[in-house]
N, C-alpha and C positions, 0 to 999 in steps of 0.2 A: 355427097348429093347434095343438089342445090335446093335450097328454102321451098320451090314450089313443085318439088317431088316429095313423093313417099313411098315406102319400099312396097314391093309388089309381093306377097307371101305365099311360097306354094308350102303346103304341110305334104309330107311325103310318109306315106305308109303303106308298105306292099303285104301286111301279114294280115291273114284270112282268118285270124282268130277273132273272138269274143268276148273283151274285155276290158280294162277300163281304158289299156292303151290304145283299143279301137277307138272306144266311146270320144276320148276328151279331143282329139284334134276335131273332129266334127262339130262338138260340142263350141270349140274356142272359135272355128270357123266362121261358123253362123253368128256368134256375138261378136266377131271382127267386122263382118258384113253389118251389120247392125250399128257398127260406130264408123261407119264408112272407111274400114279398111280395106282394101283389095285383099282378099285371101278366097285360096281355093283350095281342092287337096289332088294328088295325083295317088292313085289309089289301085290295087289287082281287080282284075274287072270281074272276079269271080268270090272276092269277099266282102264279108258284112260291111267293111268300111263303106266301099262306093254305093249298096244299098242307100246305108244309112244317109249319107252324103246328100243323093237324092232326095229323099223324103225329106230332109231338112232344108231343101233347096240350096244347096251350097256348090257351086261349081266342081265338076270333077272331069279329071283327064286318068281314064285309065290306061293299065298298063297289064302284061301277060307274064311278066317274068324281071330279070336284073336285065337280060340286055334291053328289053324296049322298056325298061326304068331309064337305061342311059341314055337312050335313044329322044325320049320323051324329056328328060332334063336338060339334055342339051339345046334340043330347042325352043325350051321354055327360057333359057337362060338371055339375062338381058342386064341393059344399066338399073339400077338400085332392088335387083332380085334377092329375095332371100329363099333359100330354101331350109324347111325347117322339117328336120329330120327325127322321127318317132322311135323307127323300128331299128335295133342296131346291125342288122340283116342290111338294110340299105344305105350305110355309114362308107360300103367302100365304094359304090358307083357315084355315091353323092361326092365324095372326096376326090376323085378322078375328076368329074366333070368340075367343080370348084377350083381344080389347078390349073385345067384348061382355060374356064372361061374365070380368069381373075377379077371381072367384076362384079360377079355375084357372092356371096356370103352365105354361110352353112352356120345352121343354128342346129344344136341336137339338144333333146330331152330327156334326160333317162327317167324312164319310168318303173324299174325294178333293179333291185341289187344284183350285184355281180360278187363271185366268189374270187379268192384269190390275187394274185398281180398281171396286170397285163402292161407290162413294160419292155416287150419284145418289138425288132421293127416295124412289124406290121400293125400294131395297135399304136406305135408311137408314131408311125404317119396318119394314121385316120387319125389321132387326136390334136396332130399341128395343124391337119386341114381344119379342123372347128373353129369356127369365129366366135360361138357363143356357146360352151358347155352349161348346160339347164338342169337343175334337179328339181322335182317335185316336192321335197320334204329336206328338210336340214338332214335326216338319217340319210336320204340319199345321198348327200353333198358330200357328206364324210365319208361313204362307202366309197363313193367315186374319187374322192381324193387318195385313201386308202389304196384304190386296186390300180387306177390308172396314172397316180404319180404328180397327179396336179396341185398346187397348192390351193387351198380347201377356200380362200379369199376369192379366188376366182370364178367360182362355180355359185352364181346365184340360184336362191332359190326363189319361186314362184309357183305357190299353190296352184294345186285346182282351185276351178270355180265351181258354182253353182248354177247349173241349166235349168232356170224356173219353170222353163216350157216342160220339163220331164215331170214335175209336181203336181199331182190332181188339184185341180179346182175347187172341185167339191167333194175332199177327201172321205167324209163320212158317210156317201154314196158310194164310193168307190170300195171303202172298206166292207159295209154290206154286200155288196154283191159281189166281190172277190171271194169272201168268205163263204156264201152261200152257194155259187159254183164248185167250191171246193170241199165243201160237207164239214167245214170247218163251225162251229158253234160260235155264233153271234157275241155270247157272255165268255167265252173261254179268253182266258191270259196265255197271247201267242207269240213264241220267240220265232225267231226266221233269221237264216245264214243265208246271205244271199251272193253267189260267189262261184266263181268255174269250180267243178266238181274234180279235185284235185289234192294230191297228198299235203302238199304245200298249207292248203288253205285249212286243213286237220278237222274235216266234217265225221271225221272218226272219232275223234277226243268229244266234239259237239255229243255224238249219238252215245258214247259212254258217260258224258256228263250227265245228259238225260236219264239216262237208268238212275243213276247213284240221285237226282233230285226226286224223281218219282218214288223210289224205296224210300225216300226220307218224309215224305208227303204222310200226313196220318188220314186213317181209313175213313172214308165219307165227304174229304175235302175233293171242290170240283176240281181235275186235272188238267194242266194247263197243255196247251199243243205248241208242235212246233213243225216249222216246216223249211227245205231247202228249194232253193232254184237256181242254175244256171247251166251253164253248158258244160260238156263232159271233156276235160281237157285230157286227163290221165284214163287212157282208154281202159275199160273192163272196172273203173272205181267205182261207178254207180251201182255195180251189179252187187261190188263187195260191201257197199254201205247199207243196201237194202238186205243184204243177208246177214250182214251185223246187226239189225235193228232187231229182224227175226231172231236171233240167237238171244238177243239181251231184252226181248218179251215186249219190245216198246214200241211193233211195226203200225199197232192202231193210233198209236198219239202222232205218229211222224209221216208230215205229205212231203214225199220227194217229186218236184217240178223240174220240167226242163226250162231253157233259155227262155225268159220273160222280155220281149223287145219292149213292151210298153210295161216298165218295172214299177214304175208309180204306183197302181192300185195293190202288189204287194207288199210296198213299205205302209201303206194306208192298213193296210190287213192287220200290221204288226203293232204288238204292244213293246218291245225291244228288239233291238237287232244285233246279233252276237256274229263278231268276227273273229276264230280264234286260232288266225293263222299260226305259222311257226316265226315269220316275218313278214310284214306288207307293209310294201314301198310308204302307202297313203291311204286309197281307197276313197272313190268317187260313190259307192253304195252309202258308206258314213254319213257326206253332207247331205244326200239325198233322204236318206234315213232322219236326221235331225230336223231337216228342215219340215218333216210332218209331225215335230215334237216327239221323235223315238229316241229313248235314250239308249244308248249304244255300250256292249261289253266288248272290248278288244284286249289284246294280249300285251303287257308290256313289252314290245320287242318290233324295230323299224320307227314307220313313222307314223302310223295309229294313233300314237298318243300324242302326235300334234296338232292332228285335227277332235279328240276326245278327251276334256280335261276330267280327269281325274275327279268323282266328288262332285262333281259341276254338271258333266254334258252325258255322265257314264260313269263306269267302273273298269278297273284295270285289274288284269289275273295276269298269271305267269302264263307263258307258253308250254305245252304241252301238260297243262296241270288239271285235268277233268275233276278233280275236287274241288281245287281253285272256283273251276268255271261252275260246278252246281251250286256251290255255295253263294254266288254272286247271282246266278238267277232266283237261288232261294229268297235271297234277301230282297230282291225287287218285289216278287210276290207279298212275302211277309209283310214289305213297306210301302202299299200304294201310295202315302205322300211324297215318297222318296222317289217313286219312280215319275210320278205327275211332276213333281222340281225339277228333276234332271229333265225331262222333257222338254219343260217350259226355258229352262236354260238354252237349251240344246237348238231350240227354234230362232232364238235371238242371237246367239252365240255365230252359228255358221252364215247368216244373212250378215251380220257384223266383218266377220273376220274372215269369208270366204266367198264375198262375191264376184259372180262370172266380169263384173265390171273393172273390180279390182285386178283382176287376170289379165284382162286385155291390156289395160293400160300398162301394167309391169313387163307384160310381153313387148307393145309396141317401144317402151324406153327402150330393152333388149336391144329391136331390130334398129333404132334409129342411132344408137351408141355405135353401130357395127359401120354408119357411114359419116360418123362424126369427122 
């Protein structure tokens, strides 16, 4: 790459789901453009990503499927071109184009953990086509090294960055309005779980912990409230959760909300974010909650503990431990000064450690090293 040239980055994501993997490329591209980096997206015409990119004023090239993805990437290939793939199912097509167009470079960011080993000829072909394999947490770097047989030192870790544009500028007003809209008492302590409705996110464990917590509170004490929000990833699971809440007798204390495109007011309405996943790769929601001064309770599994320091920005519990989760929530209810101090540290920590500027800078180094 000549000194006056900069990489042209195309974030590739054909997924039509609504999760952190789909949010992050748009946030990153928006920040890259603000930093005078040539960035755009290649996304499915019917997906959430394309709509979100357009709303964020990020240039986007639409596709209909893997066949049109091949054609689109082939047409976009040129000198100093970087295809930054985020969705594993797009890797095969991107790898083919990489082989046919040797002037392009292929970057892959791993957003979720894999199981078993993937060292068969097909996966060896994919891995050998990737010029830079990136993980969004140390946990994912270790997981990828074990699964794909890549030396861990060859997998750089680039943490997600906080998109300040998603944080309400007047959080107190957002808090009052959101609670009024959803009939949540303004004075109540509110725990929330913002994630896809998926068995891996363990909303059922959250509900069982809520039942234990409520049964342990003295009579006459104001009751906390709870909410969940997110798209339904596992068909029928939301109905199961509502039935479970009814069977536990806690349905009046829990709000079940669907996917919230503007999630800032949700976080503003909370007093604590709970993420009880069996295994969490990292979690954009943690950054956004901490930015608003919310302590977080996370499981000691995966990359969430890399975002939330135990006893400083939140509390750790063991995965699938409803008693431990209930105990952590009870502790924050009984120790308001602890909750306040955790939140105060969180809002400083997230901006110091997980700024979007840092994320953009680290990815730019990855891109430029590809052409050195």
